[in-house]
Residue, then its C-alpha position, 0 to 999 in steps of 0.5 A: m266638211t260643208d253642212t248639207i241642210t235639207p228642206p222639209a218635206t211638204a205635204a204632197p197636196a191632196t186632189e180636189r174632187p170634181r164639181r159637177a158640172w150645174r145644171p138648170y134646176r127643172a122640175d120632176r114629173a110631179g111637179r110638173g103634174w101638180v103646176i099643171g094641174r093647180t093652172a087647170l083648177l084654177l082656170a076653171g074657176a075662172v071660165l066659171t067665174l066668168f061664164p054668168f057675166y058674159a051670158m048676161v051681156v050676151l044675151s043683153l044684146k040679142p034682139t027681142g025672140p025666144v032664147t036657145f041653148p048654147d046658139s044665144l051664147l054666141p055674140w052674134p047678132f047684135s042688137t041694143e034695143a033692149y038697152d034703148q030701151v031700158i036706159g028711155a024708160k022712166s022708171v027705171l032712171r027714177w030707180m037709179g037715181n034711188t040708188l044712187v041716193y040711198s048708197v052714197v048717202s049711206v056711204v057717207g053716214v056710215l063712213l062718218f059715224a063708224s069713223m068718230a066712233g073708232y077714233a074715240f073706241a082707239k084713243k078715248r078713254f072713257p068708264g066702259k069703253e071696253t065693255m061698251f064696244w065689246s057690247f057693241l060689236a056682238m050685234l055682228m052675231v045677232p042675224y038682221h032678219v031677226t031685227m027687220i021687222p022692230t025696225f020697220i014698226i018703229i020707222s012706219e011709226m016714226n013715217g018713214v015708210d017711202t022715204y030716203w030717210g026711212m030707208i038710209v037711218p037704220t043702215l047707219a050703224n055699222a058695227q063692223a064698219v067701226f071695228l075696222m076702223r077701231q083696228f085702224i086707228a089704234s095702230l096709229p102713235d099715239s104721239l100724234f095725238e099728244a103732239a097735236r093736243l100739246d099745241g092746243c088742237s081740239e078734239w075735232r080738230v084732231y080727228v079732222s086733221i090727223v086721224l082723217p088724212l091717215i085713215k085714207p086707205i080704210l075709207a077708200t076700202l070700207g066706202v067699196f063695200v058699204f057701195l057695194w052693200h046698199w046697192n045689191d041691198f035688196l030686202w030692205p029697199l023691198i019691204v021700206g019702198q013700197s011705192l012705185d017711185m021709191r024702188t032700188l034698181t034691185t026691187g025694180i028689176a026683180s018687178l019686172q019678172q012679174e010684167n012679162v019683160p023678154l029676158n033682154m031687157l032684164l038683163a039689159g037691166s042688170v048690166v046697166a046695175f052692174v056699172p055702177i059698182f064696177m066703175a066704183y071699185l076701179i075708183g077705189q082699187r089704188y087704196f083697196q088692198e093697201g086698206v085690206s093689207t093695213t087693217g089687222i086684228k090688234g089689241 
């Protein structure tokens, strides 16, 4: 008699749940409504922002005559009469030259002194450094108009009225620029500066060979801002540049309103004043985003 071996009973395989068919993601009605509303809001904001520029350019290209709305906002008829008169005027060319000198020299001076001060406050050790830095930074709390009259009195006593240096020198001490430089330089590794000093580099060599190449992004970003500030500055050049030959574009174009100059010429002058600052942004935009993103508030 042979023994029969019965194999062990195996459990019945569990039935798997049927998988739900994959469906592409579709936003519900509320989500679609939010996207449409946000897009419409952004488009409305863009139109409101760009419309003044469009009106300025279109009206500057109109022939001299009465302005009627909304017909004058159409791009025809087209005429460059106003630009021919603005560019051909000697006074406007003089004002543009004054504005370039005021803006470019101020940019160079502010970047030079702010980078030096920022390097000292970020990497140097000397008594009273923090107190001096925060006291200097407290200048941001003081309204600009409060110090304008004492500054003008000092410049006037030094015979700086109607001079380039009288317009430029008071703007070189920029607390905001020093703060941004200090925050950026503080993020640089100390090992670079220690290695340079071990190699026998002087402080000036460290500043020129290490600091300046590493802070190009913030230099470009801050340079664009400072150029815009000075190019669009109105009140200080109006007070210091009192003669016709020392006016800038902002004060000169504003003075044309008192001489019954046609509207198309005023707007043509505004377009001419706008082009250089737009070009300055295009030139510095490769560093602009990097400088803004990497400049943070660090201790």
